[in-house]
mmCIF file as Biopython writes it, N, C-alpha, C and O atoms, coordinates in Angstrom:
data_model
#
loop_
_atom_site.group_PDB
_atom_site.id
_atom_site.type_symbol
_atom_site.label_atom_id
_atom_site.label_alt_id
_atom_site.label_comp_id
_atom_site.label_asym_id
_atom_site.label_entity_id
_atom_site.label_seq_id
_atom_site.pdbx_PDB_ins_code
_atom_site.Cartn_x
_atom_site.Cartn_y
_atom_site.Cartn_z
_atom_site.occupancy
_atom_site.B_iso_or_equiv
_atom_site.auth_seq_id
_atom_site.auth_asym_id
_atom_site.pdbx_PDB_model_num
ATOM 1   N N  . MET A ? 1  ? -90.044  -7.154  -41.139 1.0 0.0 1  A 1 
ATOM 2   C CA . MET A ? 1  ? -91.047  -6.854  -42.022 1.0 0.0 1  A 1 
ATOM 3   C C  . MET A ? 1  ? -91.257  -7.823  -43.467 1.0 0.0 1  A 1 
ATOM 4   O O  . MET A ? 1  ? -92.307  -7.904  -44.105 1.0 0.0 1  A 1 
ATOM 5   N N  . PRO A ? 2  ? -89.743  -8.638  -43.838 1.0 0.0 2  A 1 
ATOM 6   C CA . PRO A ? 2  ? -90.235  -9.536  -44.714 1.0 0.0 2  A 1 
ATOM 7   C C  . PRO A ? 2  ? -91.005  -10.631 -44.680 1.0 0.0 2  A 1 
ATOM 8   O O  . PRO A ? 2  ? -91.486  -11.103 -45.710 1.0 0.0 2  A 1 
ATOM 9   N N  . PRO A ? 3  ? -91.218  -11.194 -43.373 1.0 0.0 3  A 1 
ATOM 10  C CA . PRO A ? 3  ? -92.219  -12.104 -43.327 1.0 0.0 3  A 1 
ATOM 11  C C  . PRO A ? 3  ? -93.712  -11.644 -43.479 1.0 0.0 3  A 1 
ATOM 12  O O  . PRO A ? 3  ? -94.534  -12.354 -44.058 1.0 0.0 3  A 1 
ATOM 13  N N  . PHE A ? 4  ? -94.033  -10.404 -42.925 1.0 0.0 4  A 1 
ATOM 14  C CA . PHE A ? 4  ? -95.208  -9.979  -43.095 1.0 0.0 4  A 1 
ATOM 15  C C  . PHE A ? 4  ? -95.426  -9.633  -44.726 1.0 0.0 4  A 1 
ATOM 16  O O  . PHE A ? 4  ? -96.570  -9.831  -45.135 1.0 0.0 4  A 1 
ATOM 17  N N  . VAL A ? 5  ? -94.773  -9.303  -45.371 1.0 0.0 5  A 1 
ATOM 18  C CA . VAL A ? 5  ? -94.670  -9.154  -46.918 1.0 0.0 5  A 1 
ATOM 19  C C  . VAL A ? 5  ? -95.079  -10.482 -47.398 1.0 0.0 5  A 1 
ATOM 20  O O  . VAL A ? 5  ? -96.183  -10.611 -47.927 1.0 0.0 5  A 1 
ATOM 21  N N  . ALA A ? 6  ? -94.170  -11.619 -47.240 1.0 0.0 6  A 1 
ATOM 22  C CA . ALA A ? 6  ? -94.536  -12.800 -47.508 1.0 0.0 6  A 1 
ATOM 23  C C  . ALA A ? 6  ? -96.222  -13.325 -47.211 1.0 0.0 6  A 1 
ATOM 24  O O  . ALA A ? 6  ? -97.046  -13.583 -48.089 1.0 0.0 6  A 1 
ATOM 25  N N  . PHE A ? 7  ? -96.384  -13.374 -46.080 1.0 0.0 7  A 1 
ATOM 26  C CA . PHE A ? 7  ? -97.612  -13.486 -45.536 1.0 0.0 7  A 1 
ATOM 27  C C  . PHE A ? 7  ? -98.646  -13.016 -46.326 1.0 0.0 7  A 1 
ATOM 28  O O  . PHE A ? 7  ? -99.620  -13.676 -46.690 1.0 0.0 7  A 1 
ATOM 29  N N  . ALA A ? 8  ? -98.343  -11.532 -46.655 1.0 0.0 8  A 1 
ATOM 30  C CA . ALA A ? 8  ? -99.504  -10.808 -47.364 1.0 0.0 8  A 1 
ATOM 31  C C  . ALA A ? 8  ? -99.648  -11.408 -48.951 1.0 0.0 8  A 1 
ATOM 32  O O  . ALA A ? 8  ? -100.710 -11.624 -49.535 1.0 0.0 8  A 1 
ATOM 33  N N  . GLY A ? 9  ? -98.211  -11.625 -49.504 1.0 0.0 9  A 1 
ATOM 34  C CA . GLY A ? 9  ? -98.451  -12.480 -50.856 1.0 0.0 9  A 1 
ATOM 35  C C  . GLY A ? 9  ? -99.015  -13.638 -50.844 1.0 0.0 9  A 1 
ATOM 36  O O  . GLY A ? 9  ? -99.626  -14.025 -51.840 1.0 0.0 9  A 1 
ATOM 37  N N  . VAL A ? 10 ? -98.918  -14.374 -49.757 1.0 0.0 10 A 1 
ATOM 38  C CA . VAL A ? 10 ? -99.644  -15.489 -50.102 1.0 0.0 10 A 1 
ATOM 39  C C  . VAL A ? 10 ? -101.089 -15.299 -49.798 1.0 0.0 10 A 1 
ATOM 40  O O  . VAL A ? 10 ? -101.848 -15.814 -50.619 1.0 0.0 10 A 1 
ATOM 41  N N  . LEU A ? 11 ? -101.554 -14.764 -48.944 1.0 0.0 11 A 1 
ATOM 42  C CA . LEU A ? 11 ? -102.946 -14.415 -48.720 1.0 0.0 11 A 1 
ATOM 43  C C  . LEU A ? 11 ? -103.480 -13.776 -50.118 1.0 0.0 11 A 1 
ATOM 44  O O  . LEU A ? 11 ? -104.498 -14.224 -50.645 1.0 0.0 11 A 1 
ATOM 45  N N  . GLY A ? 12 ? -102.765 -12.742 -50.671 1.0 0.0 12 A 1 
ATOM 46  C CA . GLY A ? 12 ? -103.253 -12.208 -51.901 1.0 0.0 12 A 1 
ATOM 47  C C  . GLY A ? 12 ? -103.408 -13.207 -52.994 1.0 0.0 12 A 1 
ATOM 48  O O  . GLY A ? 12 ? -104.334 -13.105 -53.799 1.0 0.0 12 A 1 
ATOM 49  N N  . GLY A ? 13 ? -102.457 -14.256 -53.054 1.0 0.0 13 A 1 
ATOM 50  C CA . GLY A ? 13 ? -102.384 -15.517 -53.996 1.0 0.0 13 A 1 
ATOM 51  C C  . GLY A ? 13 ? -103.435 -16.273 -53.830 1.0 0.0 13 A 1 
ATOM 52  O O  . GLY A ? 13 ? -104.052 -16.774 -54.770 1.0 0.0 13 A 1 
ATOM 53  N N  . LEU A ? 14 ? -103.753 -16.431 -52.510 1.0 0.0 14 A 1 
ATOM 54  C CA . LEU A ? 14 ? -104.905 -17.563 -52.222 1.0 0.0 14 A 1 
ATOM 55  C C  . LEU A ? 14 ? -106.279 -16.629 -52.625 1.0 0.0 14 A 1 
ATOM 56  O O  . LEU A ? 14 ? -107.229 -17.219 -53.140 1.0 0.0 14 A 1 
ATOM 57  N N  . ALA A ? 15 ? -106.356 -15.290 -52.401 1.0 0.0 15 A 1 
ATOM 58  C CA . ALA A ? 15 ? -107.681 -14.585 -52.927 1.0 0.0 15 A 1 
ATOM 59  C C  . ALA A ? 15 ? -107.895 -14.782 -54.524 1.0 0.0 15 A 1 
ATOM 60  O O  . ALA A ? 15 ? -108.963 -15.003 -55.095 1.0 0.0 15 A 1 
ATOM 61  N N  . VAL A ? 16 ? -106.671 -14.651 -55.067 1.0 0.0 16 A 1 
ATOM 62  C CA . VAL A ? 16 ? -106.836 -14.902 -56.767 1.0 0.0 16 A 1 
ATOM 63  C C  . VAL A ? 16 ? -107.243 -16.038 -57.021 1.0 0.0 16 A 1 
ATOM 64  O O  . VAL A ? 16 ? -108.161 -16.308 -57.796 1.0 0.0 16 A 1 
ATOM 65  N N  . VAL A ? 17 ? -106.616 -16.770 -56.412 1.0 0.0 17 A 1 
ATOM 66  C CA . VAL A ? 17 ? -107.045 -18.253 -56.725 1.0 0.0 17 A 1 
ATOM 67  C C  . VAL A ? 17 ? -108.379 -18.709 -56.314 1.0 0.0 17 A 1 
ATOM 68  O O  . VAL A ? 17 ? -109.009 -19.502 -57.014 1.0 0.0 17 A 1 
ATOM 69  N N  . ARG A ? 18 ? -108.840 -18.238 -55.203 1.0 0.0 18 A 1 
ATOM 70  C CA . ARG A ? 18 ? -110.366 -18.345 -54.863 1.0 0.0 18 A 1 
ATOM 71  C C  . ARG A ? 18 ? -111.293 -17.863 -55.928 1.0 0.0 18 A 1 
ATOM 72  O O  . ARG A ? 18 ? -112.156 -18.578 -56.437 1.0 0.0 18 A 1 
ATOM 73  N N  . TRP A ? 19 ? -111.028 -16.356 -56.305 1.0 0.0 19 A 1 
ATOM 74  C CA . TRP A ? 19 ? -111.865 -15.748 -57.152 1.0 0.0 19 A 1 
ATOM 75  C C  . TRP A ? 19 ? -111.696 -16.441 -58.624 1.0 0.0 19 A 1 
ATOM 76  O O  . TRP A ? 19 ? -112.713 -16.694 -59.269 1.0 0.0 19 A 1 
ATOM 77  N N  . ALA A ? 20 ? -110.623 -16.693 -59.058 1.0 0.0 20 A 1 
ATOM 78  C CA . ALA A ? 20 ? -110.305 -17.579 -60.426 1.0 0.0 20 A 1 
ATOM 79  C C  . ALA A ? 20 ? -111.624 -18.735 -60.051 1.0 0.0 20 A 1 
ATOM 80  O O  . ALA A ? 20 ? -112.635 -18.625 -60.744 1.0 0.0 20 A 1 
ATOM 81  N N  . TYR A ? 21 ? -111.606 -19.556 -59.232 1.0 0.0 21 A 1 
ATOM 82  C CA . TYR A ? 21 ? -112.209 -20.840 -59.091 1.0 0.0 21 A 1 
ATOM 83  C C  . TYR A ? 21 ? -113.476 -20.591 -59.181 1.0 0.0 21 A 1 
ATOM 84  O O  . TYR A ? 21 ? -114.196 -21.173 -59.992 1.0 0.0 21 A 1 
ATOM 85  N N  . LYS A ? 22 ? -113.884 -19.722 -58.380 1.0 0.0 22 A 1 
ATOM 86  C CA . LYS A ? 22 ? -115.629 -19.259 -58.460 1.0 0.0 22 A 1 
ATOM 87  C C  . LYS A ? 22 ? -116.062 -18.727 -59.678 1.0 0.0 22 A 1 
ATOM 88  O O  . LYS A ? 22 ? -117.201 -18.982 -60.070 1.0 0.0 22 A 1 
ATOM 89  N N  . THR A ? 23 ? -115.151 -17.878 -60.462 1.0 0.0 23 A 1 
ATOM 90  C CA . THR A ? 23 ? -115.533 -17.365 -61.595 1.0 0.0 23 A 1 
ATOM 91  C C  . THR A ? 23 ? -115.709 -18.615 -62.744 1.0 0.0 23 A 1 
ATOM 92  O O  . THR A ? 23 ? -116.673 -18.721 -63.503 1.0 0.0 23 A 1 
ATOM 93  N N  . ALA A ? 24 ? -114.485 -19.575 -62.679 1.0 0.0 24 A 1 
ATOM 94  C CA . ALA A ? 24 ? -114.766 -20.725 -63.641 1.0 0.0 24 A 1 
ATOM 95  C C  . ALA A ? 24 ? -115.874 -21.402 -63.141 1.0 0.0 24 A 1 
ATOM 96  O O  . ALA A ? 24 ? -116.720 -21.559 -64.022 1.0 0.0 24 A 1 
ATOM 97  N N  . VAL A ? 25 ? -116.184 -21.852 -62.084 1.0 0.0 25 A 1 
ATOM 98  C CA . VAL A ? 25 ? -117.620 -22.399 -61.852 1.0 0.0 25 A 1 
ATOM 99  C C  . VAL A ? 25 ? -118.671 -21.854 -62.280 1.0 0.0 25 A 1 
ATOM 100 O O  . VAL A ? 25 ? -119.495 -22.492 -62.936 1.0 0.0 25 A 1 
ATOM 101 N N  . ARG A ? 26 ? -118.831 -20.452 -61.948 1.0 0.0 26 A 1 
ATOM 102 C CA . ARG A ? 26 ? -120.138 -19.653 -62.580 1.0 0.0 26 A 1 
ATOM 103 C C  . ARG A ? 26 ? -120.166 -19.750 -63.877 1.0 0.0 26 A 1 
ATOM 104 O O  . ARG A ? 26 ? -121.261 -19.976 -64.394 1.0 0.0 26 A 1 
ATOM 105 N N  . ILE A ? 27 ? -119.052 -19.614 -64.677 1.0 0.0 27 A 1 
ATOM 106 C CA . ILE A ? 27 ? -118.971 -19.718 -66.096 1.0 0.0 27 A 1 
ATOM 107 C C  . ILE A ? 27 ? -119.376 -20.926 -66.911 1.0 0.0 27 A 1 
ATOM 108 O O  . ILE A ? 27 ? -120.020 -20.973 -67.959 1.0 0.0 27 A 1 
ATOM 109 N N  . ASN A ? 28 ? -118.726 -22.109 -66.016 1.0 0.0 28 A 1 
ATOM 110 C CA . ASN A ? 28 ? -119.311 -23.547 -66.434 1.0 0.0 28 A 1 
ATOM 111 C C  . ASN A ? 28 ? -120.858 -23.797 -66.202 1.0 0.0 28 A 1 
ATOM 112 O O  . ASN A ? 28 ? -121.535 -24.366 -67.058 1.0 0.0 28 A 1 
ATOM 113 N N  . ARG A ? 29 ? -121.379 -23.348 -65.017 1.0 0.0 29 A 1 
ATOM 114 C CA . ARG A ? 29 ? -122.514 -23.566 -64.746 1.0 0.0 29 A 1 
ATOM 115 C C  . ARG A ? 29 ? -123.887 -22.606 -65.917 1.0 0.0 29 A 1 
ATOM 116 O O  . ARG A ? 29 ? -125.044 -22.944 -66.166 1.0 0.0 29 A 1 
ATOM 117 N N  . GLU A ? 30 ? -123.228 -21.583 -66.307 1.0 0.0 30 A 1 
ATOM 118 C CA . GLU A ? 30 ? -123.979 -20.748 -67.247 1.0 0.0 30 A 1 
ATOM 119 C C  . GLU A ? 30 ? -123.748 -21.306 -68.443 1.0 0.0 30 A 1 
ATOM 120 O O  . GLU A ? 30 ? -124.681 -21.021 -69.194 1.0 0.0 30 A 1 
ATOM 121 N N  . LEU A ? 31 ? -122.946 -21.962 -68.964 1.0 0.0 31 A 1 
ATOM 122 C CA . LEU A ? 31 ? -122.495 -22.608 -70.332 1.0 0.0 31 A 1 
ATOM 123 C C  . LEU A ? 31 ? -123.273 -23.936 -70.093 1.0 0.0 31 A 1 
ATOM 124 O O  . LEU A ? 31 ? -124.042 -24.217 -71.012 1.0 0.0 31 A 1 
ATOM 125 N N  . GLU A ? 32 ? -123.240 -24.710 -69.171 1.0 0.0 32 A 1 
ATOM 126 C CA . GLU A ? 32 ? -124.280 -25.877 -69.030 1.0 0.0 32 A 1 
ATOM 127 C C  . GLU A ? 32 ? -125.685 -25.636 -68.994 1.0 0.0 32 A 1 
ATOM 128 O O  . GLU A ? 32 ? -126.449 -26.481 -69.463 1.0 0.0 32 A 1 
ATOM 129 N N  . GLU A ? 33 ? -126.163 -24.453 -68.431 1.0 0.0 33 A 1 
ATOM 130 C CA . GLU A ? 33 ? -127.442 -24.040 -68.605 1.0 0.0 33 A 1 
ATOM 131 C C  . GLU A ? 33 ? -128.010 -23.949 -69.955 1.0 0.0 33 A 1 
ATOM 132 O O  . GLU A ? 33 ? -129.039 -24.483 -70.370 1.0 0.0 33 A 1 
ATOM 133 N N  . MET A ? 34 ? -127.062 -23.081 -70.668 1.0 0.0 34 A 1 
ATOM 134 C CA . MET A ? 34 ? -127.400 -22.692 -72.045 1.0 0.0 34 A 1 
ATOM 135 C C  . MET A ? 34 ? -127.440 -23.935 -72.954 1.0 0.0 34 A 1 
ATOM 136 O O  . MET A ? 34 ? -128.146 -23.989 -73.961 1.0 0.0 34 A 1 
ATOM 137 N N  . ARG A ? 35 ? -126.516 -25.079 -72.473 1.0 0.0 35 A 1 
ATOM 138 C CA . ARG A ? 35 ? -126.249 -26.193 -73.531 1.0 0.0 35 A 1 
ATOM 139 C C  . ARG A ? 35 ? -127.762 -26.911 -73.272 1.0 0.0 35 A 1 
ATOM 140 O O  . ARG A ? 35 ? -128.535 -27.164 -74.195 1.0 0.0 35 A 1 
ATOM 141 N N  . LEU A ? 36 ? -128.008 -27.159 -72.009 1.0 0.0 36 A 1 
ATOM 142 C CA . LEU A ? 36 ? -129.312 -27.612 -71.701 1.0 0.0 36 A 1 
ATOM 143 C C  . LEU A ? 36 ? -130.402 -27.191 -72.275 1.0 0.0 36 A 1 
ATOM 144 O O  . LEU A ? 36 ? -131.254 -27.952 -72.733 1.0 0.0 36 A 1 
ATOM 145 N N  . SER A ? 37 ? -130.485 -25.599 -72.306 1.0 0.0 37 A 1 
ATOM 146 C CA . SER A ? 37 ? -131.873 -25.334 -72.907 1.0 0.0 37 A 1 
ATOM 147 C C  . SER A ? 37 ? -131.916 -25.554 -74.491 1.0 0.0 37 A 1 
ATOM 148 O O  . SER A ? 37 ? -132.943 -25.755 -75.139 1.0 0.0 37 A 1 
ATOM 149 N N  . ARG A ? 38 ? -130.667 -25.482 -74.975 1.0 0.0 38 A 1 
ATOM 150 C CA . ARG A ? 38 ? -130.658 -25.460 -76.291 1.0 0.0 38 A 1 
ATOM 151 C C  . ARG A ? 38 ? -131.068 -26.998 -76.966 1.0 0.0 38 A 1 
ATOM 152 O O  . ARG A ? 38 ? -131.590 -27.142 -78.072 1.0 0.0 38 A 1 
ATOM 153 N N  . VAL A ? 39 ? -130.731 -28.003 -76.106 1.0 0.0 39 A 1 
ATOM 154 C CA . VAL A ? 39 ? -131.129 -29.603 -76.269 1.0 0.0 39 A 1 
ATOM 155 C C  . VAL A ? 39 ? -132.541 -29.506 -76.081 1.0 0.0 39 A 1 
ATOM 156 O O  . VAL A ? 39 ? -133.258 -29.907 -76.998 1.0 0.0 39 A 1 
ATOM 157 N N  . ALA A ? 40 ? -133.066 -29.033 -75.031 1.0 0.0 40 A 1 
ATOM 158 C CA . ALA A ? 40 ? -134.557 -28.934 -74.674 1.0 0.0 40 A 1 
ATOM 159 C C  . ALA A ? 40 ? -135.433 -28.383 -75.797 1.0 0.0 40 A 1 
ATOM 160 O O  . ALA A ? 40 ? -136.427 -28.983 -76.206 1.0 0.0 40 A 1 
ATOM 161 N N  . GLU A ? 41 ? -135.030 -27.262 -76.252 1.0 0.0 41 A 1 
ATOM 162 C CA . GLU A ? 41 ? -135.540 -26.361 -77.211 1.0 0.0 41 A 1 
ATOM 163 C C  . GLU A ? 41 ? -135.697 -27.506 -78.661 1.0 0.0 41 A 1 
ATOM 164 O O  . GLU A ? 41 ? -136.739 -27.617 -79.307 1.0 0.0 41 A 1 
ATOM 165 N N  . ALA A ? 42 ? -134.572 -28.177 -78.913 1.0 0.0 42 A 1 
ATOM 166 C CA . ALA A ? 42 ? -134.529 -28.830 -80.205 1.0 0.0 42 A 1 
ATOM 167 C C  . ALA A ? 42 ? -135.353 -30.068 -79.956 1.0 0.0 42 A 1 
ATOM 168 O O  . ALA A ? 42 ? -136.066 -30.512 -80.855 1.0 0.0 42 A 1 
ATOM 169 N N  . ALA A ? 43 ? -135.283 -30.652 -78.751 1.0 0.0 43 A 1 
ATOM 170 C CA . ALA A ? 43 ? -136.303 -31.806 -78.459 1.0 0.0 43 A 1 
ATOM 171 C C  . ALA A ? 43 ? -137.754 -31.469 -78.539 1.0 0.0 43 A 1 
ATOM 172 O O  . ALA A ? 43 ? -138.583 -32.256 -78.995 1.0 0.0 43 A 1 
ATOM 173 N N  . HIS A ? 44 ? -138.043 -30.275 -78.085 1.0 0.0 44 A 1 
ATOM 174 C CA . HIS A ? 44 ? -139.344 -29.772 -78.098 1.0 0.0 44 A 1 
ATOM 175 C C  . HIS A ? 44 ? -139.978 -29.574 -79.565 1.0 0.0 44 A 1 
ATOM 176 O O  . HIS A ? 44 ? -141.115 -29.891 -79.914 1.0 0.0 44 A 1 
ATOM 177 N N  . ARG A ? 45 ? -138.963 -28.971 -80.344 1.0 0.0 45 A 1 
ATOM 178 C CA . ARG A ? 45 ? -139.445 -28.640 -81.969 1.0 0.0 45 A 1 
ATOM 179 C C  . ARG A ? 45 ? -139.302 -30.067 -82.735 1.0 0.0 45 A 1 
ATOM 180 O O  . ARG A ? 45 ? -139.790 -30.187 -83.859 1.0 0.0 45 A 1 
ATOM 181 N N  . GLY A ? 46 ? -138.563 -31.244 -82.050 1.0 0.0 46 A 1 
ATOM 182 C CA . GLY A ? 46 ? -138.740 -32.277 -82.860 1.0 0.0 46 A 1 
ATOM 183 C C  . GLY A ? 46 ? -137.499 -32.532 -83.626 1.0 0.0 46 A 1 
ATOM 184 O O  . GLY A ? 46 ? -137.487 -33.462 -84.432 1.0 0.0 46 A 1 
ATOM 185 N N  . ALA A ? 47 ? -136.578 -31.880 -83.470 1.0 0.0 47 A 1 
ATOM 186 C CA . ALA A ? 47 ? -135.427 -31.629 -84.431 1.0 0.0 47 A 1 
ATOM 187 C C  . ALA A ? 47 ? -134.276 -32.552 -84.079 1.0 0.0 47 A 1 
ATOM 188 O O  . ALA A ? 47 ? -133.214 -32.514 -84.702 1.0 0.0 47 A 1 
ATOM 189 N N  . VAL A ? 48 ? -134.488 -33.326 -83.138 1.0 0.0 48 A 1 
ATOM 190 C CA . VAL A ? 48 ? -133.446 -34.303 -82.672 1.0 0.0 48 A 1 
ATOM 191 C C  . VAL A ? 48 ? -133.901 -35.408 -83.276 1.0 0.0 48 A 1 
ATOM 192 O O  . VAL A ? 48 ? -135.019 -35.920 -83.208 1.0 0.0 48 A 1 
ATOM 193 N N  . GLN A ? 49 ? -132.556 -35.872 -84.120 1.0 0.0 49 A 1 
ATOM 194 C CA . GLN A ? 49 ? -132.698 -36.877 -85.143 1.0 0.0 49 A 1 
ATOM 195 C C  . GLN A ? 49 ? -131.872 -38.141 -84.636 1.0 0.0 49 A 1 
ATOM 196 O O  . GLN A ? 49 ? -130.775 -38.033 -84.087 1.0 0.0 49 A 1 
ATOM 197 N N  . THR A ? 50 ? -132.604 -39.521 -84.913 1.0 0.0 50 A 1 
ATOM 198 C CA . THR A ? 50 ? -132.148 -40.474 -84.178 1.0 0.0 50 A 1 
ATOM 199 C C  . THR A ? 50 ? -131.227 -41.286 -85.369 1.0 0.0 50 A 1 
ATOM 200 O O  . THR A ? 50 ? -131.379 -40.882 -86.522 1.0 0.0 50 A 1 
ATOM 201 N N  . LEU A ? 51 ? -130.492 -42.160 -85.188 1.0 0.0 51 A 1 
ATOM 202 C CA . LEU A ? 51 ? -129.669 -42.775 -85.956 1.0 0.0 51 A 1 
ATOM 203 C C  . LEU A ? 51 ? -130.028 -44.330 -86.256 1.0 0.0 51 A 1 
ATOM 204 O O  . LEU A ? 51 ? -130.067 -45.197 -85.383 1.0 0.0 51 A 1 
ATOM 205 N N  . LYS A ? 52 ? -130.264 -44.520 -87.533 1.0 0.0 52 A 1 
ATOM 206 C CA . LYS A ? 52 ? -130.730 -46.018 -87.755 1.0 0.0 52 A 1 
ATOM 207 C C  . LYS A ? 52 ? -129.595 -46.884 -88.728 1.0 0.0 52 A 1 
ATOM 208 O O  . LYS A ? 52 ? -129.018 -46.389 -89.696 1.0 0.0 52 A 1 
ATOM 209 N N  . GLN A ? 53 ? -129.459 -47.979 -88.343 1.0 0.0 53 A 1 
ATOM 210 C CA . GLN A ? 53 ? -128.490 -48.721 -88.883 1.0 0.0 53 A 1 
ATOM 211 C C  . GLN A ? 53 ? -129.046 -49.059 -90.506 1.0 0.0 53 A 1 
ATOM 212 O O  . GLN A ? 53 ? -130.200 -49.388 -90.778 1.0 0.0 53 A 1 
ATOM 213 N N  . ASP A ? 54 ? -128.020 -48.906 -91.409 1.0 0.0 54 A 1 
ATOM 214 C CA . ASP A ? 54 ? -128.221 -49.319 -92.835 1.0 0.0 54 A 1 
ATOM 215 C C  . ASP A ? 54 ? -128.058 -50.813 -93.012 1.0 0.0 54 A 1 
ATOM 216 O O  . ASP A ? 54 ? -126.927 -51.253 -92.803 1.0 0.0 54 A 1 
ATOM 217 N N  . PRO A ? 55 ? -129.130 -51.771 -93.408 1.0 0.0 55 A 1 
ATOM 218 C CA . PRO A ? 55 ? -128.836 -53.089 -93.475 1.0 0.0 55 A 1 
ATOM 219 C C  . PRO A ? 55 ? -127.823 -53.478 -94.039 1.0 0.0 55 A 1 
ATOM 220 O O  . PRO A ? 55 ? -127.129 -54.371 -93.554 1.0 0.0 55 A 1 
ATOM 221 N N  . VAL A ? 56 ? -127.489 -52.766 -95.395 1.0 0.0 56 A 1 
ATOM 222 C CA . VAL A ? 56 ? -126.501 -53.227 -96.578 1.0 0.0 56 A 1 
ATOM 223 C C  . VAL A ? 56 ? -125.093 -52.926 -95.806 1.0 0.0 56 A 1 
ATOM 224 O O  . VAL A ? 56 ? -124.298 -53.829 -95.542 1.0 0.0 56 A 1 
ATOM 225 N N  . THR A ? 57 ? -124.919 -51.825 -95.540 1.0 0.0 57 A 1 
ATOM 226 C CA . THR A ? 57 ? -123.502 -51.484 -95.186 1.0 0.0 57 A 1 
ATOM 227 C C  . THR A ? 57 ? -123.350 -51.513 -93.623 1.0 0.0 57 A 1 
ATOM 228 O O  . THR A ? 57 ? -122.202 -51.305 -93.229 1.0 0.0 57 A 1 
ATOM 229 N N  . GLY A ? 58 ? -124.247 -51.720 -92.724 1.0 0.0 58 A 1 
ATOM 230 C CA . GLY A ? 58 ? -124.185 -51.658 -91.407 1.0 0.0 58 A 1 
ATOM 231 C C  . GLY A ? 58 ? -123.793 -50.085 -90.712 1.0 0.0 58 A 1 
ATOM 232 O O  . GLY A ? 58 ? -123.610 -49.943 -89.503 1.0 0.0 58 A 1 
ATOM 233 N N  . ALA A ? 59 ? -123.716 -49.111 -91.578 1.0 0.0 59 A 1 
ATOM 234 C CA . ALA A ? 59 ? -123.275 -47.800 -91.010 1.0 0.0 59 A 1 
ATOM 235 C C  . ALA A ? 59 ? -124.734 -47.358 -90.529 1.0 0.0 59 A 1 
ATOM 236 O O  . ALA A ? 59 ? -125.818 -47.715 -90.989 1.0 0.0 59 A 1 
ATOM 237 N N  . TYR A ? 60 ? -124.439 -46.406 -89.384 1.0 0.0 60 A 1 
ATOM 238 C CA . TYR A ? 60 ? -125.625 -45.531 -88.859 1.0 0.0 60 A 1 
ATOM 239 C C  . TYR A ? 60 ? -125.767 -44.430 -89.565 1.0 0.0 60 A 1 
ATOM 240 O O  . TYR A ? 60 ? -124.765 -43.789 -89.880 1.0 0.0 60 A 1 
ATOM 241 N N  . ARG A ? 61 ? -126.836 -44.084 -89.879 1.0 0.0 61 A 1 
ATOM 242 C CA . ARG A ? 61 ? -127.273 -42.848 -90.612 1.0 0.0 61 A 1 
ATOM 243 C C  . ARG A ? 61 ? -128.414 -42.133 -89.955 1.0 0.0 61 A 1 
ATOM 244 O O  . ARG A ? 61 ? -129.193 -42.715 -89.201 1.0 0.0 61 A 1 
ATOM 245 N N  . PRO A ? 62 ? -128.503 -40.823 -90.262 1.0 0.0 62 A 1 
ATOM 246 C CA . PRO A ? 62 ? -129.879 -40.278 -89.802 1.0 0.0 62 A 1 
ATOM 247 C C  . PRO A ? 62 ? -131.285 -40.795 -90.465 1.0 0.0 62 A 1 
ATOM 248 O O  . PRO A ? 62 ? -131.458 -41.099 -91.645 1.0 0.0 62 A 1 
ATOM 249 N N  . GLY A ? 63 ? -132.033 -40.811 -89.636 1.0 0.0 63 A 1 
ATOM 250 C CA . GLY A ? 63 ? -133.469 -41.316 -90.235 1.0 0.0 63 A 1 
ATOM 251 C C  . GLY A ? 63 ? -134.184 -41.419 -89.187 1.0 0.0 63 A 1 
ATOM 252 O O  . GLY A ? 63 ? -135.355 -41.787 -89.272 1.0 0.0 63 A 1 
#
């Protein structure tokens, strides 16, 4: 009986790991879609600013 319990525990553990991996992949995919949609929306509105170098200090500033 103990080998059966150990085998069942291993199978249960693998099922939990598989479920957690699929959930993490799904959540990351949803977050990436949301991030890309926000970037596309900002680009569509023209809200994306570029940086230009200040000739005096050499620092990059929005402009």
